N, C-alpha and C positions, 0 to 999 in steps of 0.2 A: 771555369767558363772562358770562352775565347776572349771576351772583352776584358776580363780580369788580367789575362796574360798580356794583351795588347797595351792596356793602360799602364801596367807595371813596367813594361819595356821602355816607356817614354820617360820614366823617372830618371833623375840625375843620380850621381853616385852618393848623394846624401841619403841617409836612411829615411824610411817612411815616417818614422817618429819625428824627425827633424823637419820634414817637408810639410806634414799635415798636422792638424790639431790632434787627431787620434791616428792610430796606425792605419795605414791604407787598407789592410785586410779587414779591419773593423768596418770601414765604410762599405767595402764590397760585400761583406756578408750581410749587412743590413739592406742591401739593394738600394742604397741612396741614389745611385747613378742610373737606375733603370727607369726609363721614361715610358711613354705610350706610343701607340702606332700613329698618332696624330701629332703634327707639329705646326706651330704658328710662326709667322715671320719674326715675331718678337723674341722667340726662344731659339731661333736658328743659330745664333752666335754661341750658344752654350752646348750645342749638340756635338758630341765627339764622333759618332758614326751611327749607322742604322744596321741592325742585325739582320740576318737572313729571314727571320720570322716577322720582320717589319717593325719591331720595337726600336725606338730611338734610345741611344745611350748618351747620357750627359757627361760632359767633361769633368772628371773628378777634381782636377786642380782648380777649375773655375768654381765648382761647388764650395770647395774649402776656402777659396779667396773671398767669396761672397758671405759665407758664414762668419768669417773674421770681421768683415765690414759691418755686418748686422750687429755683432756683439759690440763692436766699437761704438756704433750709434746708440744702442740701448744702454750701454754703460754710462752714458752722459746723464742719464735720468734716474731719479729715485724710483723704487718699485711702484709707488702710488701714482707716478706720472706716466706709466706704461699700461697699455691695454692690449692683451693678446686674445685672439678669437679663433675658435674652431667650430664651424657649423657642422662639419662631418664628424660622425661618431668615432671614426678611426683615430681622431686626434684628441679625444676628450681626456683620456687618462694622461696623455703627455702634457697637455696644458695645465691640468690640475696639479700634476707633480711639479711643474714649473712654478706654479703659484705657491705650493707648499714649501718648496726649497728656497725660493727667492723673495716671496711676498708680492710678486708682480700680479696685478689684477688680470683676471681672465674671464672669458665668456665661453662656456662649453654648451653649444646648442644654438638656439635662435637669438639673433640680435634684433632688438626692437628699434625700428627707425626713430630717430629723434633723440636718442640717448646722449649724443654729443652736441646736438644743435638746438634743443628745445629746453630751456631752463625751467619751464613750468612743469615738466614731467617729473614724477616722483623718483624715477630711476636715472635722472639726468646726471651725467658724470663729466668731469673735466680731466683730460689727459693731454700729454704733450707729444706722444708718438704711439702708433699702433703697429702691431704685427699680426698678420693673418696667415692661416695655414693653406688657404686656397683662394685665389683672387676671384673665382666665380661664385661659389656658395657664400663667401664672405663679402660679397660686393656691396651690400647695404651699409656695412661699417665703413668700407673704403669710400663710398660716396659721401657719407657724412663727414668723414675725416677730411676729405678734399674741401668740402664746404667751409670748414672752420680752419683750414690751413695747417692741418696736422700731417707731418710726414708719415708715409706708409711703407712698411717693409712687408713683402709678400713672398711666401714660399710658392714657387711656380714650377709646374711640370711642363713637359714639352708641348702640351695642348693648351696652355694658358695664354690669354690676352694679358699683356703687361704694359699697356700704354698709359695707365693711370698710376703706375707704381713708382715710388721714389727710389726704392732699392729692391731689385729682384734677387732672390736667393734660389737658384736653380736646384731642383731636387725631386726625388720621388715623394710627392706630398700626399700620397694615398696609402702607402704601405705602413702598417703599424710599426714594424721594426725600424723603418727609415725615420718615421716621425719620432719614435721613442729615442733613437740615438741622437737625432738632431736637437731635440729639446733638452736632452741630458747635457749635450755639449754647451748649448746656450746657457743653461742654468749654472753649470760649473764655471764657465769662463766669465759670465756676468759677475758672479760672486768674487772671482779673482780680480777682475778689473775694478770692482768697487771696494776691494780691500777687506771684504768680509772673511775670506779665506786666503791663505798665503800660497798654497800649492795644491796640486791635484789630490794629495792624500787627505786634505781637509774637507773633501766632499765625499760623504759616506754613501750617497745614493749610487745605484748602478743603472746602466741603460735598461736593464730588465724592469727596474722599478717604474720606468717611464713608458713601458711597452704593454699595450693591451694584449691579452692572450687570444 
């Protein structure tokens, strides 16, 4: 694809493996950089270009940088102190595998308002940081997190409002392959940062294990 060639040409003489968490080609094949035809002012800084068909293309280097920042933030916390949410079905398998491999708490489906704010609820839960796969469908969790002062990390596409987010991770947050790769990376790197595994070979799961068919 044209955008693949263009983004590859902007790389330095270091190898893609040195520059990115995973090989650049792996990012591109998953379509992690392919946005939508809509863009918000909040996401403009992350957009690399607009294709002739109107789709916005996210800057791959900024995607990688923000994934690293997200992993650094999450790795400060125990798995029980983190809550990850995916309202959209496309992300359900990805977040469930995140939970299976790391022990991080996840919600796949509907978030019940008050879970973070109302101690009288049976499903009341206390966490120290949240990660959502899309700032719009997952907005109820974001709003509750803000009320109790919990930092919010959000995967945001070019069409997302990001004014309430502590850390925006620009990416294709709708594609199954993109979400699968992203949560695979987060799982592996979180375990490395926490000292559960010492290197990449200690993580047996594959991106395909995180990707819904």
